[in-house]
C-alpha positions in Angstrom: 56.8 -22.0 29.2 56.9 -21.7 25.5 54.5 -24.7 25.0 52.0 -23.1 27.5 52.0 -19.8 25.6 51.6 -21.7 22.3 48.6 -23.6 23.6 47.0 -20.4 24.8 47.5 -18.7 21.4 46.0 -21.7 19.5 43.0 -21.7 21.9 42.5 -17.9 21.3 42.6 -18.4 17.5 40.1 -21.2 17.7 37.7 -19.1 19.8 38.0 -16.2 17.4 37.4 -18.4 14.4 34.3 -19.8 16.0 33.0 -16.3 16.6 33.6 -15.1 13.0 30.5 -16.8 11.4 28.3 -15.4 14.2 29.7 -11.9 13.7 29.3 -12.1 10.0 25.7 -13.2 10.3 25.0 -10.3 12.7 26.3 -7.8 10.2 24.2 -9.1 7.3 20.9 -7.2 7.2 17.8 -9.4 7.4 15.5 -9.4 4.4 13.0 -6.6 4.8 9.2 -7.1 4.2 8.1 -5.7 0.9 5.1 -3.5 0.1 4.0 -3.2 -3.5 2.4 0.1 -4.5 0.3 0.5 -7.6 -0.5 4.1 -8.6 -2.8 5.2 -11.4 -1.0 8.5 -11.6 2.6 9.7 -11.6 4.9 9.9 -8.5 5.2 13.7 -8.9 1.4 14.2 -9.1 0.8 12.7 -5.6 4.1 13.3 -3.8 2.3 15.0 -0.9 0.0 12.0 -0.6 2.9 9.6 -0.6 4.5 11.5 2.3 1.2 10.9 4.2 1.3 7.2 3.4 4.8 6.9 4.7 3.8 8.7 7.8 1.0 6.1 8.3 3.5 3.3 8.0 5.8 5.1 10.5 2.9 5.4 12.9 2.9 1.7 13.3 6.7 1.2 13.3 7.7 0.8 9.6 10.2 3.2 7.9 10.9 2.8 4.2 14.5 1.7 3.6 15.0 0.7 7.2 12.3 -1.7 8.3 10.3 -2.1 5.0 10.9 -1.9 1.3 8.4 -0.4 -1.1 8.3 -1.3 -4.8 6.5 1.3 -6.9 4.6 0.9 -10.1 3.2 4.0 -11.8 0.7 4.0 -14.6 1.2 7.7 -15.4 -2.6 8.2 -15.9 -2.5 5.5 -18.7 -5.2 3.1 -17.4 -4.4 0.5 -20.0 -1.0 0.0 -18.3 -2.5 -1.0 -15.0 -3.1 -4.7 -15.8 0.6 -5.3 -16.8 1.9 -3.4 -13.7 -0.5 -5.2 -11.3 0.5 -8.6 -12.8 4.2 -7.7 -12.3 3.6 -6.8 -8.7 1.6 -10.0 -8.0 4.4 -12.1 -9.5 6.9 -10.6 -7.0 4.7 -11.8 -4.1 5.0 -8.7 -1.8 3.7 -9.0 1.7 1.0 -6.6 0.9 -0.1 -4.4 -2.1 -1.4 -0.9 -1.7 -3.6 0.2 -4.6 -4.0 4.0 -5.0 -7.4 4.8 -6.5 -10.3 3.0 -8.0 -8.8 1.9 -11.3 -5.7 0.5 -9.6 -7.8 -1.2 -6.9 -10.1 -2.9 -9.4 -7.1 -4.0 -11.6 -5.3 -5.4 -8.5 -8.5 -7.4 -7.6 -8.2 -9.1 -11.0 -4.5 -9.8 -10.6 -4.5 -11.6 -7.2 -6.9 -13.4 -4.9 -4.3 -14.3 -2.3 -1.9 -11.4 -1.6 -3.3 -9.0 1.0 -4.4 -5.7 -0.7 -5.1 -2.3 0.8 -7.2 -0.3 -1.5 -8.1 3.4 -1.6 -11.3 4.0 -3.5 -13.8 6.9 -3.8 -16.8 4.7 -4.3 -18.5 2.1 -2.1 -16.2 -0.9 -2.0 -19.1 -3.2 -1.3 -20.8 -2.0 -4.5 -17.6 -2.4 -6.4 -17.3 -6.0 -5.3 -14.0 -5.5 -3.5 -15.3 -6.6 0.0 -18.3 -8.5 1.4 -19.0 -5.8 4.0 -17.3 -2.8 5.5 -17.1 -4.3 9.0 -15.8 -7.7 7.8 -14.3 -7.6 4.4 -14.0 -11.4 4.2 -11.3 -11.8 1.6 -7.8 -10.6 0.8 -8.9 -6.9 0.4 -9.5 -4.1 2.9 -8.6 -0.4 2.8 -10.0 3.1 2.8 -13.2 4.5 1.3 -12.5 8.2 1.1 -15.8 9.2 -0.6 -16.0 11.3 -3.7 -18.8 10.2 -6.1 -21.1 10.1 -3.1 -20.5 13.8 -2.5 -21.9 14.9 -5.9 -25.1 16.4 -4.3 -23.0 18.5 -1.9 -20.8 19.8 -4.7 -23.8 20.8 -6.7 -25.3 22.6 -3.7 -22.0 24.5 -3.3 -22.1 25.5 -7.0 -25.7 26.8 -6.6 -24.5 28.7 -3.5 -21.8 30.3 -5.6 -24.1 30.9 -8.6 -27.7 31.2 -7.2 -29.1 31.6 -10.8 -27.5 28.4 -12.1 -29.9 26.2 -14.0 -27.7 24.4 -16.5 -24.6 22.5 -15.3 -22.1 20.6 -17.4 -20.3 17.6 -15.9 -16.9 16.4 -17.3 -16.4 12.6 -16.9 -13.6 10.3 -18.0 -15.2 7.1 -19.4 -11.9 5.2 -19.5 -12.0 5.0 -15.7 -15.1 2.8 -15.9 -16.0 2.3 -12.2 -15.3 6.0 -11.3 -17.3 7.2 -14.4 -20.3 5.0 -13.6 -20.5 6.2 -10.1 -20.1 9.8 -11.0 -22.7 9.7 -13.8 -25.2 8.0 -11.5 -24.7 10.3 -8.6 -24.5 13.6 -10.4 -27.6 12.9 -12.5 -29.6 11.9 -9.4 -28.5 15.0 -7.5 -29.2 17.3 -10.4 -32.7 15.8 -10.9 -33.4 16.4 -7.2 -32.3 20.0 -7.4 -34.1 20.7 -10.6 -30.9 21.4 -12.6 -30.3 20.5 -16.2 -27.2 18.4 -16.5 -25.1 18.0 -19.6 -22.6 15.1 -19.4 -19.4 15.4 -21.4 -16.8 12.7 -21.9 -13.0 13.3 -22.0 -10.2 10.8 -21.8 -7.3 12.7 -23.3 -5.9 16.2 -23.2 -7.3 17.0 -26.6 -10.8 15.7 -25.6 -10.7 18.1 -22.6 -10.0 21.0 -25.0 -12.8 19.8 -27.2 -15.2 19.7 -24.3 -14.5 23.2 -23.3 -14.7 24.4 -26.9 -18.4 23.4 -26.9 -19.0 25.9 -24.0 -18.6 28.8 -26.5 -22.0 27.9 -27.9 -23.7 26.1 -25.0 -22.6 28.4 -22.1 -23.4 26.3 -19.1 -23.8 28.2 -15.8 -21.3 26.0 -14.0 -19.1 23.0 -14.4 -18.7 19.8 -12.3 -15.4 17.9 -12.7 -15.8 14.2 -11.8 -13.3 12.4 -9.6 -10.5 10.2 -10.8 -6.7 10.2 -11.3 -6.8 11.3 -14.9 -8.4 14.7 -14.2 -6.3 15.1 -11.1 -3.2 14.8 -13.3 -4.7 17.4 -15.7 -5.7 19.8 -13.0 -3.6 22.7 -14.3 -5.2 22.4 -17.8 -8.7 22.2 -16.3 -8.1 25.2 -14.0 -6.8 27.3 -16.9 -9.6 26.4 -19.3 -12.3 27.1 -16.6 -10.8 30.5 -16.0 -10.4 31.2 -19.7 -14.0 30.3 -20.4 -15.2 32.0 -17.2 -17.1 29.0 -15.9 -17.4 28.5 -12.2 -16.1 25.0 -11.6 -16.1 22.7 -8.6 -13.7 19.8 -8.0 -13.3 17.0 -5.5 -9.8 17.6 -4.2 -7.8 20.5 -2.8 -5.2 19.9 -5.5 -7.3 21.9 -7.9 -7.7 25.2 -6.0 -4.0 25.0 -5.2 -3.2 25.4 -9.0 -6.0 27.9 -9.8 -9.2 26.0 -9.6 -12.2 27.8 -8.0 -13.5 25.5 -5.3 -13.2 22.0 -4.1 -15.1 19.8 -1.6 -14.2 16.3 -0.6 -12.5 14.0 1.8 -8.9 14.6 2.8 -7.0 12.4 0.4 -3.8 12.9 2.3 -5.5 11.5 5.4 -6.8 8.6 3.4 -3.3 7.7 2.2 -2.1 8.0 5.8 -4.8 5.6 6.9 -3.8 3.2 4.1 -0.2 3.2 5.4 -1.5 2.4 8.9 -3.6 -0.5 7.5 -0.7 -1.9 5.5 1.5 -1.7 8.6 -1.0 -3.6 10.6 -1.1 -6.4 8.0 2.7 -6.6 8.1 2.3 -7.2 11.8 0.0 -10.1 11.3 -3.5 -8.7 10.9 -5.7 -10.4 8.3 -7.4 -8.2 5.7 -10.6 -10.3 6.0 -10.9 -9.1 9.6 -9.7 -5.5 9.2 -12.8 -3.2 8.8 -12.7 -0.8 5.9 -11.8 2.7 7.1 -14.3 5.4 6.0 -13.0 9.0 5.8 -14.1 11.3 8.5 -12.2 14.4 7.4 -13.7 16.6 4.7 -12.2 19.8 3.2 -13.8 22.9 1.6 -11.1 24.9 -0.2 -11.8 28.2 -2.0 -9.5 30.2 -4.3 -10.6 33.8 -3.9 -8.2 35.1 -6.6 -9.9 32.8 -9.2 -13.3 34.0 -8.0 -12.2 37.6 -8.7 -11.1 36.6 -12.2 -14.5 35.1 -12.8 -16.3 38.1 -11.4 -17.9 36.1 -8.6 -18.7 37.6 -5.2 -18.1 34.8 -2.7 -20.8 34.5 0.1 -19.3 35.3 3.5 -21.1 32.2 4.9 -19.2 30.0 2.5 -15.8 31.6 3.3 -16.5 31.2 7.0 -17.0 27.5 6.4 -13.9 27.0 4.3 -11.1 24.9 5.7 -8.7 26.9 3.5 -9.0 30.1 1.6 -6.3 30.6 -1.1 -5.8 34.3 -2.0 
């Protein structure tokens, strides 16, 4: 009897020992796929957009920290840091890199020709050389074209609607963001010429240069101001809104982020939706889709946002027709 019980006990121990490695392996988390994110700005500056990006990933079944890992690199609006950050991400060989904005996208293109990349750019990605075509990108790049520079004519039209007597318009451009600056110069000059407006281009790549540009308005007194697109000006939106109000210059921007901090008016694609679409695209690549065969997404949501309090400070009477078309009116 004792021997029978002993044999059963030994058999039980043997079975348990054999199960231990299986149980241990089951408890060890599998390695999660990694997404690299390269941002031209700071994390705080685009926190709302990043929530939209995570929502896009969630829409296709990926949750940060649970089913996917994201490694972030932020340039803090210092464009010269982007090559180092992009190279660092490329060395880590993530499953896909998401590049937020034109400067980050162009830098990533120079850093890797093999890692799948999802870009978000305001200009035509074919003209930038990122893809062969919108329908069939053809390489390791695809992404979202959220339009910005292409809307220069529309923004100038809105400025004229706000200030019907406007004849001279200043445009503030950051030459350090080369691709963005080139597109903005080309499109705003062409649009101004068509509309019969005199355009004065001013460069600014630092906080002090922004101050200096506005200081020239004391003598030149343009009728309105056009702020070009790009991450640097977006990060300086509070400064720009304050100076435009201080100098009493009606100013138009490309993103709702500006009216939210006191800017007068903005018109442009929904950047939050662009980030959401980028998250969806990255998720599809993680599931096996090839960038070469994923068509570039073109923004279809555009927003007109007006700050009526700023309009009162500037002594402007906003046309009822414009207010009726606005997607958001900030009072």
